C-alpha positions as CSV (number, residue, x, y, z in Angstrom):
1,X,94.2,128.5,183.3
2,X,96.1,125.2,183.9
3,X,98.7,125.3,186.6
4,X,102.2,124.0,186.4
5,X,101.2,120.5,187.7
6,X,98.5,120.0,185.1
7,X,99.1,118.4,181.7
8,X,98.4,121.0,179.0
9,X,96.2,120.3,176.0
10,X,98.1,120.9,172.8
11,X,96.5,120.8,169.4
12,X,99.0,120.1,166.5
13,X,98.1,121.3,163.0
14,X,100.4,119.6,160.6
15,X,101.1,120.1,156.9
16,X,102.8,116.8,156.3
17,X,102.0,113.5,158.0
18,X,101.9,109.8,157.3
19,X,98.7,109.1,155.4
20,X,96.7,106.5,153.6
21,X,98.9,106.7,150.5
22,X,102.3,107.0,151.9
23,X,103.6,106.2,155.4
24,X,106.8,108.3,155.1
25,X,105.9,112.0,154.8
26,X,106.2,114.0,158.0
27,X,107.5,111.1,160.1
28,X,109.7,113.6,161.9
29,X,106.6,115.7,162.7
30,X,104.9,112.6,164.1
31,X,107.8,112.0,166.4
32,X,107.7,115.6,167.6
33,X,104.0,115.2,168.3
34,X,104.5,112.0,170.2
35,X,107.4,113.5,172.2
36,X,105.2,116.4,173.1
37,X,102.7,113.8,174.4
38,X,105.1,112.5,177.0
39,X,104.4,115.4,179.3
40,X,101.1,116.8,177.9
41,X,97.9,115.8,176.2
42,X,98.2,116.2,172.4
43,X,96.0,115.7,169.3
44,X,96.7,116.0,165.6
45,X,94.8,117.3,162.6
46,X,96.2,116.6,159.1
47,X,94.5,117.5,155.8
48,X,95.3,115.9,152.4
49,X,94.5,117.4,149.0
50,X,92.9,114.9,146.7
51,X,93.8,115.9,143.1
52,X,93.0,113.8,140.0
53,X,91.6,110.9,142.1
54,X,88.5,109.6,140.2
55,X,87.7,107.3,143.2
56,X,87.3,110.2,145.5
57,X,83.5,110.9,145.3
58,X,82.8,113.2,148.2
59,X,84.3,116.6,149.1
60,X,85.5,115.4,152.5
61,X,86.5,112.1,154.0
62,X,87.4,111.9,157.7
63,X,89.7,109.2,159.2
64,X,90.0,109.2,162.9
65,X,92.0,107.0,165.2
66,X,94.2,107.1,168.3
67,X,97.7,106.2,167.4
68,X,100.3,105.7,170.1
69,X,98.0,107.5,172.5
70,X,97.5,110.5,170.1
71,X,94.0,111.3,168.8
72,X,94.5,111.9,165.1
73,X,92.1,113.2,162.6
74,X,93.1,113.0,158.9
75,X,90.7,114.8,156.6
76,X,91.0,114.2,152.8
77,X,89.4,116.9,150.7
78,X,88.6,116.9,147.0
79,X,90.1,119.4,144.5
80,X,87.7,121.7,142.8
81,X,86.9,121.0,139.1
82,X,86.0,124.6,138.4
83,X,87.5,125.7,135.0
84,X,88.1,129.3,136.1
85,X,91.6,129.3,137.6
86,X,91.1,132.1,140.2
87,X,87.8,130.7,141.4
88,X,89.2,127.1,141.5
89,X,92.0,128.3,143.7
90,X,89.6,130.1,146.0
91,X,87.4,127.0,146.3
92,X,90.4,124.8,147.1
93,X,91.5,127.2,149.9
94,X,88.0,127.3,151.4
95,X,88.0,123.5,151.3
96,X,91.4,123.4,153.0
97,X,90.2,125.4,155.9
98,X,86.9,123.6,156.0
99,X,88.8,120.3,156.2
100,X,90.9,121.6,159.1
101,X,87.7,122.7,160.9
102,X,86.2,119.2,160.5
103,X,89.4,117.7,161.9
104,X,89.6,120.1,164.8
105,X,86.0,119.5,165.8
106,X,86.6,115.8,165.8
107,X,89.7,115.8,168.0
108,X,88.2,118.3,170.4
109,X,85.8,115.6,171.6
110,X,88.9,113.8,173.0
111,X,91.3,116.6,173.7
112,X,88.9,119.4,174.8
113,X,89.6,123.0,174.2
114,X,93.3,123.4,173.6
115,X,95.6,125.5,175.9
116,X,98.0,126.0,173.0
117,X,98.2,125.5,169.2
118,X,101.3,124.0,167.7
119,X,101.7,124.7,163.9
120,X,104.0,122.5,161.9
121,X,104.9,124.2,158.6
122,X,103.7,127.6,157.3
123,X,101.8,129.5,155.9
124,X,98.1,128.5,155.7
125,X,98.1,126.6,159.0
126,X,99.7,129.6,160.6
127,X,96.6,131.7,159.8
128,X,94.5,129.2,161.9
129,X,96.9,129.7,164.8
130,X,96.5,133.5,164.4
131,X,92.8,133.2,164.4
132,X,92.8,131.2,167.6
133,X,95.0,133.8,169.2
134,X,92.9,136.7,168.2
135,X,89.5,135.1,168.7
136,X,90.1,133.0,171.9
137,X,93.5,134.3,173.3
138,X,95.0,130.8,172.7
139,X,98.8,131.2,172.0
140,X,100.5,129.3,169.2
141,X,104.0,128.2,168.4
142,X,105.5,127.3,165.1
143,X,107.9,124.5,164.1
144,X,109.2,124.9,160.6
145,X,110.8,122.0,158.7
146,X,110.6,123.3,155.1
147,X,113.9,124.2,153.3
148,X,112.1,126.6,151.0
149,X,113.6,129.6,152.9
150,X,117.2,128.5,152.1
151,X,118.9,130.5,149.3
152,X,119.8,127.4,147.4
153,X,116.1,126.5,146.9
154,X,114.8,130.1,146.4
155,X,111.2,128.9,146.6
156,X,109.8,131.2,149.2
157,X,108.0,133.6,146.8
158,X,104.9,135.6,146.4
159,X,104.0,139.1,147.8
160,X,100.9,137.9,149.5
161,X,102.5,134.7,150.9
162,X,105.4,136.7,152.3
163,X,103.1,139.4,153.8
164,X,100.9,136.9,155.6
165,X,103.8,134.7,156.7
166,X,105.5,137.8,158.4
167,X,102.2,138.5,160.3
168,X,101.9,134.9,161.4
169,X,105.5,134.6,162.5
170,X,105.5,137.9,164.4
171,X,102.4,136.9,166.4
172,X,103.6,133.4,167.4
173,X,105.0,132.9,170.9
174,X,108.1,131.3,169.4
175,X,109.4,129.7,166.2
176,X,111.4,126.5,166.3
177,X,113.5,125.2,163.5
178,X,115.6,122.0,163.3
179,X,118.8,124.0,162.7
180,X,120.1,127.5,163.3
181,X,120.8,127.6,159.5
182,X,117.1,127.3,158.8
183,X,116.2,129.9,161.5
184,X,118.6,132.4,160.0
185,X,117.3,131.8,156.5
186,X,113.8,132.6,157.8
187,X,115.0,135.7,159.5
188,X,116.7,136.8,156.3
189,X,113.2,137.0,154.7
190,X,112.1,139.4,157.5
191,X,110.2,136.7,159.4
192,X,110.8,138.2,162.7
193,X,110.0,136.8,166.1
194,X,111.7,137.5,169.5
195,X,111.9,133.7,170.3
196,X,113.6,131.7,167.7
197,X,115.0,128.4,169.0
198,X,116.5,125.2,167.6
199,X,114.5,122.1,168.2
200,X,116.2,119.0,166.8
201,X,114.4,116.1,165.1
202,X,113.5,113.2,167.3
203,X,115.1,109.8,167.1
204,X,112.7,107.0,167.8
205,X,113.6,104.7,170.7
206,X,113.8,101.8,168.3
207,X,117.1,103.3,167.2
208,X,118.3,104.4,170.6
209,X,117.7,101.0,172.3
210,X,119.3,99.1,169.4
211,X,122.5,97.1,170.2
212,X,125.0,96.9,167.4
213,X,126.1,93.4,166.6
214,X,129.8,92.5,166.9
215,X,131.7,92.6,163.7
216,X,134.3,90.0,162.8
217,X,137.7,91.1,161.4
218,X,136.9,89.2,158.2
219,X,133.7,91.2,157.5
220,X,133.9,94.1,155.0
221,X,133.5,97.7,156.2
222,X,129.9,98.7,155.5
223,X,128.8,102.1,154.4
224,X,125.1,103.0,154.3
225,X,123.2,105.7,152.4
226,X,119.6,106.4,153.2
227,X,117.4,108.9,151.3
228,X,114.4,109.5,149.1
229,X,116.5,108.9,146.0
230,X,115.9,112.3,144.4
231,X,119.2,113.0,142.7
232,X,119.0,116.8,142.3
233,X,119.3,117.2,146.1
234,X,120.8,114.0,147.3
235,X,123.5,113.7,144.5
236,X,123.4,109.9,144.5
237,X,124.8,109.7,141.0
238,X,127.9,111.6,142.3
239,X,128.1,109.1,145.2
240,X,127.9,106.2,142.7
241,X,130.8,107.7,140.7
242,X,132.9,107.8,143.8
243,X,132.0,104.2,144.7
244,X,133.1,103.2,141.2
245,X,136.4,104.9,141.6
246,X,136.9,103.3,145.0
247,X,136.1,99.9,143.6
248,X,139.0,100.3,141.2
249,X,141.3,100.7,144.1
250,X,140.1,98.2,146.6
251,X,137.4,95.6,147.4
252,X,137.2,95.6,151.2
253,X,134.0,97.5,151.5
254,X,130.3,97.5,150.6
255,X,127.5,100.1,150.4
256,X,123.9,99.6,151.5
257,X,121.5,101.9,149.6
258,X,118.3,102.2,151.5
259,X,115.2,104.0,150.3
260,X,113.1,104.6,147.2
261,X,112.1,107.5,145.0
262,X,111.6,109.1,141.6
263,X,115.2,108.6,140.4
264,X,115.7,105.0,141.7
265,X,115.3,103.2,138.3
266,X,118.0,105.1,136.4
267,X,120.3,105.2,139.4
268,X,120.1,101.4,139.6
269,X,120.8,101.2,135.9
270,X,123.8,103.5,136.4
271,X,125.1,101.1,139.1
272,X,124.6,98.1,136.8
273,X,126.4,99.8,134.0
274,X,129.4,100.4,136.3
275,X,129.4,96.8,137.5
276,X,128.7,97.8,141.1
277,X,125.4,96.1,141.9
278,X,125.7,93.1,144.2
279,X,129.5,93.5,144.2
280,X,129.9,96.8,146.0
281,X,126.4,98.1,146.2
282,X,123.2,96.5,147.5
283,X,119.9,98.3,146.9
284,X,117.6,97.4,149.8
285,X,114.6,99.5,148.9
286,X,112.3,101.2,151.3
287,X,112.7,99.8,154.8
288,X,110.9,100.7,158.1
289,X,110.9,99.7,161.7
290,X,112.9,96.7,162.8
291,X,114.0,96.0,159.2
292,X,115.5,99.4,158.9
293,X,117.2,99.3,162.3
294,X,118.7,95.9,161.5
295,X,120.3,97.1,158.2
296,X,121.5,100.3,159.7
297,X,123.0,98.6,162.7
298,X,125.3,96.6,160.5
299,X,126.8,99.9,159.1
300,X,130.2,101.4,160.1
301,X,129.5,104.8,158.6
302,X,126.7,106.8,157.1
303,X,127.4,108.6,153.8
304,X,125.5,111.8,152.9
305,X,126.6,113.5,149.7
306,X,123.8,116.0,149.3
307,X,123.9,119.2,147.3
308,X,121.6,120.8,149.8
309,X,119.9,119.8,153.0
310,X,118.4,121.2,156.1
311,X,119.4,118.5,158.6
312,X,118.3,115.0,157.6
313,X,116.9,113.0,160.5
314,X,118.9,109.9,159.3
315,X,122.0,111.6,160.6
316,X,120.4,111.9,164.1
317,X,119.4,108.2,163.9
318,X,122.8,107.0,162.9
319,X,124.6,109.1,165.5
320,X,122.2,107.7,168.2
321,X,123.3,104.2,167.2
322,X,127.0,105.2,167.5
323,X,127.5,105.4,163.7
324,X,129.7,108.3,162.5
325,X,128.9,110.1,159.2
326,X,130.8,111.5,156.3
327,X,128.8,114.3,154.8
328,X,128.8,117.5,152.8
329,X,128.8,120.7,154.9
330,X,125.5,122.0,153.6
331,X,122.5,123.5,155.5
332,X,122.6,122.9,159.2
333,X,124.8,119.8,159.1
334,X,128.0,121.6,160.3
335,X,126.2,122.7,163.4
336,X,126.3,119.1,164.7
337,X,129.0,117.2,162.7
338,X,132.6,117.6,163.8
339,X,135.8,115.6,164.1
340,X,134.3,113.7,167.1
341,X,131.4,112.2,165.1
342,X,132.2,112.5,161.4
343,X,134.0,113.9,158.4
344,X,132.9,117.1,156.7
345,X,133.5,117.6,153.0
346,X,132.7,120.3,150.4
347,X,129.4,120.1,148.5
348,X,129.9,118.1,145.3
349,X,133.6,117.4,145.9
350,X,134.0,113.8,144.8
351,X,137.8,113.8,145.4
352,X,137.2,114.7,149.0
353,X,134.6,112.0,149.4
354,X,136.9,109.4,147.9
355,X,139.8,110.5,150.2
356,X,137.5,110.4,153.3
357,X,136.2,106.9,152.5
358,X,139.8,105.7,151.9
359,X,141.0,107.2,155.2
360,X,138.2,105.5,157.1
361,X,138.9,102.2,155.4
362,X,142.6,102.6,156.2
363,X,141.7,103.4,159.9
364,X,143.4,106.8,159.6
365,X,140.4,108.4,161.2
366,X,138.7,106.9,164.3
367,X,135.6,107.5,166.3
368,X,134.6,106.6,169.8
369,X,131.2,105.1,168.9
370,X,130.0,104.9,172.5
371,X,130.7,108.7,172.9
372,X,129.0,109.4,169.6
373,X,126.0,107.5,170.8
374,X,125.7,108.9,174.3
375,X,126.0,112.5,173.3
376,X,123.3,112.1,170.6
377,X,120.8,110.2,172.8
378,X,120.9,113.1,175.3
379,X,119.9,115.5,172.6
380,X,117.6,113.6,170.2
381,X,115.7,111.2,172.4
382,X,111.9,111.7,172.7
383,X,112.3,112.5,176.4
384,X,114.8,115.3,175.7
385,X,112.8,116.9,172.9
386,X,109.5,116.4,174.9
387,X,111.0,118.2,177.9
388,X,112.1,121.1,175.7
389,X,108.6,121.4,174.1
390,X,107.0,121.3,177.5
391,X,109.1,124.2,178.6
392,X,108.1,126.2,175.5
393,X,104.4,125.5,176.0
394,X,104.4,126.5,179.7
395,X,106.4,129.7,179.0
396,X,103.8,130.6,176.3
397,X,101.2,130.4,179.0
398,X,103.2,132.3,181.6
399,X,103.5,129.2,183.8
């Protein structure tokens, strides 16, 4: 067994991850993995279900590369065309595990036999972790990101799924969640483990090292909203209604709307109909890297008006740049947002949002942006999260 001076070998099995079709899914998982790699050797296996893709000819396609020092195997596997529904589901499950086996075999050539397995998102991957524990005595830990356990979503269903999830969770060394709210929701489903702990999402150093530009007195106050533009959860239509009301009262502000998603077209039409576009609202589309940081750094406040959330990583990113937030008190958000770094309002309460924006514009509420930044960097930086993961891994091995 490795001693305390050795770098441990950690195999990450992930349900979501940036892939050939979309660079955005599971970015927060990627940052967890790379943070874990600061103190230990890590590798990633991700599998992607190819459904209704006529160009996908083989059952499995393996993509392997080393990204930011992390050996990464992405295995794309083909959906079964069997017309019998139960048999088709069984074949797809078998292919899922076969795809993971292909990926694990590949990364083991670089990583070697892992000391510990890190599962990101239950339930199927958790069964692989359970197998390694029972067969090879390799412990596993779980990090859950999915909001399906929350009462507002009600999507954690199925007798078999619940039964297997309880076994997997009970046998893990520990379970981490990005908020206590999510951890409590999991426990409410009788997903019991003696070691639940909160592990925040990581903020990339590109945000932490950013220097906000000086703002002239003549410049308008800038609010920013960043999301996947899915209105059911993010309530962007409600935000636009509030912006419309605010625009009838004053013109000393602007909103940057960053992101893309399924409801973007009609939300843009809604903004056009209310005469907001290019006067009070700028739609920037999906931005990444330096472009995203540049736009965010110009903001004076982040606005999150979601109907439900777990804890969006964009809040961490903005706080780490010294940008306060006005947000609904849903999910795990109230665990970290208070009068020192933001304004909390009730879910769906448009009058409270309007009042909060007005108060900020009128300078009735103030925030020490340097204090907001320094506190957040100490909690959300890759080094801070990596150190916490290293402690978890070593405790799981009795080191």
